N, C-alpha and C positions, 0 to 999 in steps of 0.2 A: 239781210240774207239774200242770196241769189236763188231764184226758183227757175228751173229749166224744164224744157220739153212738156209744156202744158198742152195736152191734147183735148181734154174735156173741159172746155171753158165754163160750162154750167156748173160742173162739180167744183171747180176752183172758186167761182163766185159764191157758191153755197158755203164753202169753208170760210171764206172771207166774211160772209154775212153772219156766221155763227160766232165769230170773234167778239169778245166783250169790249175790248178797247179799240183804240185807233190803229188802223193798218194803212200804211202809206206806200205808194209807188214812187220810187226815186227815178226821175227822168235823167236823160243823158246830160242835161244842163244843171242837174243838182236840185231841181225843184221837187217838192213833195206834194203828191196829190192824194187826197183821202179816198181810198178804195172802198170805204163803206158807203160812199155816196154813189147811187146808181148813175147819176149823170157823169161823174168822174170815171166810173167804170167804162161806160160806153165811149166817152170822148178820148180818154187816155189810151185805152187798149185798141181803139179803132186804128190808131196810127201804127201800132206794132204788130197787129194781128194779120197774119197772112198764111196761106196754104193750110188753113184749118188747125194751126198749132201756134203756140207762142214759144219761141226758142229760148228766150232768157228774159227775166225780169229781176230787178232789185226791189225788194220790199222791206219795210221796217214795221215790226210789231212791237208794242211797248209792254204788253201784259205777258208774264211768263206762261200762263195757260194758253194764250193765243199763239205764242212761239211754238209751244209743244203741239198745238193743233195743226199748225202749218207744217211743222217737221213731219208729223204723222202723215199728213196728206202727201207730202213729197215722197216719203218712203213707200207708201201703200198705193200710189196712184196707178 
C-alpha cells in the first residue's frame, strides 16, 4: 500500500510499533526493510525524509488487523 503525506513522523512510527505482524518499507530498488526495527526506521527514512514530511512510501503489512490499523491512520491523520 502507498502511504502519502506523512507529517507527524512520531505518530506514524507509533502506529507501526502497535502493529502485531511484520511491516516492511519497499525501497525503489524493490528491497524490503523491516519498519518494526528502530534502526531500519532511522536508516531507511533518513534518506527520504525532507522538509518535515514524507511525501510517499510503499509499505507492506501482512496481518489483516495491521492493514486496518494503517488504513485507519491514513484516513484519520
